[in-house]
N, C-alpha and C positions, 0 to 999 in steps of 0.2 A: 162462394165458398169460406172467402176469406174474410165475408160480412158475417155471415152466421157464427164464426170461429171468434169475431171479436165482440159481435153481441153477447156470446156465449161468456167470456171471458169478463166484460163488462157486468152481465149480471151474477158470476160468482163474486165480483168484484165489490157489489154492494149488502150480496149476503154476508161477507165475511165483514162487511162495517156494521151491518146490524149485530149481529155476532158478537160485535166490540162495546161497541155504546152498552146492549145489554147485559155484557160481562162488568163494564164500568160504574152502572148503575148498583149492580148488585155488589160491587166490591165500595162504591161510596160509603151505600147503606150500611157494609162493614166496617167501615172504618167508623161510622157514628155510634156504632157498637162499641168495638173498642175502645174510642174516645171516653164514650159515658161510663164504662167500666172504670178507666184512669181516671176519671173524674172524681170516681168516688172514692177510690183508693186514699187521692189527693185530699177531699173534704176531711173524711176521715182521720186522716193525720192531724192536719188545721184544728178539727175540732174536738180532739182529744189533746191536742195539747193546749188549747185554748180554757180548758177547763184543768188541765194539771201543771200549764205551767211554773207555780211555784215549788214545784219538785226540780225544774231540771235549772242545768247550770249555766244554759246559755241559747239561742235562737240555731243554732248550727242545723239542729236534728231538723228543721222546717224544710230545706232545701229540697231533698225528696220529693217533698207535699208541690211545693208551689213548680217544680220542675214537670210533675206529672199533671199539673191542674195547665199548664203553660202544654204542654204535650197534647192536651185533650181537646184545648182552644183549638189549635191547628190542624187535630184531627177531622173535629168537628167541622172546619172552614174548608177544608179540603174535601170532605165531601160533599160541600154545595157547589166545591169546583167543578168536582168529578161529573154531579147529577149535570151542569150548566156545560161543559164541555161533549158530556152525550147530546145533549138537544141539539149542540151548533158545532160547526167546525171551525176552532178560533184556535190558531197556534199562540193565542197568547193566555187562553185556559190552558191549555196542553203544558206551557210550559211551567203555569204558577201551579200547575197541580203538583207536577214532578218537584219542581221547588221547594211545596210546601211536605213533602212527603219523606224529601230527603234531610232537612232541619228538622221534622218531627224525630223522623231516627237516632237523630243525634242527642236532642233532649233527651228522648230517654232511654238513650244508651248512659249519657250522664245520671240520670234520675235512676237507676237501676244498680250501676256502680255507688252511688251515695247509699243508697239505700241498703246495699250488700254491705259498704263498709260500717255503717250506723247499727245495723243489726248485731253485729260485735261490741258495739260502743256503748250499747243500754247504761251499761252496770254504772260508765264513768260519769255517760247524760244524767243519770238520777243521783249524784255525789251530795245533792244539798236535801236530801229526803230526812237523809236522818236529823239534821237539825231542825228541819221545820216540824218534826214531831216533838223533838224533844223540848223546846219551846213554844208548845201549845199552849193557846192560852184558854180553852175552851167559851170563849166571847162569840157571839152572833155577829158582834160589828168588826171581830178580826177575821180579814181574809184570807187570810193563812189557815186560823182555825176550821174556819167553813171550808175551804180546801181539804184537809185531812178529814172532816166529818162528810162531808160527799165522798169524797174517795172512797173511805171505810164502807159505806152504806152503797155505795154504786159496787163495787168491786167485790165486795163482802168481806174483808181482809180486814186485820185490828194488829196494829202495830206495824214496824219497820219488816222485823223477821218472823214477828211473831205478837200474841196480847203481852208478853213478858215482857216486851222491851219498855210497857209503860209502866214497869215498879220502879223503875229508874230515872223518870221525868219528875220535872218539880210540879209539875200537874195532879199525879200520883199523891204526891208527900202533901200540898197544900190542899187538896180535897178531904170532903169531911168523910168519915165512916172507909177511906180508900179507895175510892171508886174510880174507875176507868170510864172511857168517853161513851154514851150511851150508842154513838154512832157503832163501837165495834159489837155491841149484842145480836146477838143472833135472831133474826124476828120473828124465827120460823118456830122459836120456843115459846110456848106462853106465858111460864112464869120466868122469862127471862129479867136480870136485872144486871145493873154493871158494877156493885157493890163485890169487893174481893170477899166481904165477907159472909155474904151468903151465894146462896146454889147459884152460878148463872153460866149461859152458853155461848166465848166469845166464839168469835169466826175463829178458824185456827190458821188461816195460813197468813200471810205475811202480806202487807200491800207492795212491797216492792217486787217479789215476784209476780203477783199481779200485775201490775206496771211493765215489766220487763213482757211477761205473755203478749199482754195485749198489744203494746208497741212493735215488740217481734212480728204479731202478726198479718199488721199493717205495715211492716216494711217487709216483708216475706213477700206479700199483695203488688205491692212494687217493682221490687225486684225481678219475679219473674214473668212481670206484664209484657215484657220485652217479646217474650216469645210467641204469643198471639200476633202481637204487632205486628213483627216482622214477614211471616208469608203473606199478610193482607198487603203489606206496603210494594212487597217484590210483585205482590200478583198485580196491583196497580200499575207498577212503574213499566211492567212485560205491555198491559194492554195498549197504555198510553204510547210505549214506542211501534209499539204498531200501529193506532192509529196515526199519528204522527209520518207513519212511511209512507201512506196509504193516501195521506192528504193531497198529494201534487197528481195523484193519478185516476183520484175521481175527476178534476177536471177535467178531464180529456172526454169526449165523446166521439161516438161511433160515424163517419164520416161516410156517405154514399157516394159509390163509384159512379161517376159521371157519362151520363148514355152517349153513346158515340152516334 
């Protein structure tokens, strides 16, 4: 009778471990998914900054993106460690998995806090935008002029607050027939010109508003990415805690009672 009960408990223990390993593999795959989403948001912020860096007063706004990428790298690595820990019983791998998740939560929490902080400071971060537009030269050799043209074309905007901002710039006064930059011209209009003396259709919205919208969107992604990350990491830690608790129990075997 005792042997039968012990065998049942041993089988239940192995069944419990199989369930935990399967859950750990699924959780590790979820960590990969969350890590990929975080990496995309961080890369988007870095890519956007690389194209529009002349308009920013500093590099501090990159910190949320850098921390998001660091968190993504940790989550991808933790997913690999989780799959390895599910395939073999290793106290080192189990401890490393929990450690990586704790560090990832700290990094992503910092990234979310910084992203939330800079989402209200985008206006001050773009403080040099008016100066760059005012000193527009129109030369293809000038990196600042290329940045202005590419921004107006890609974001479909004109000027800082609107196309009338160009009326007070040296470029407008020096240009023949008082022309605006061609990048201000709405490409959807067939008869679009950049001359103020002819009928033309400029982009109505200013570039500062467009830039703030784009930056606010990516910063909000980094800010709220902590919400899907926390449940997955808590689940991973809970599963690993159960596995570490059962480590020693699995080494025991059922011994038969010696015959008298």
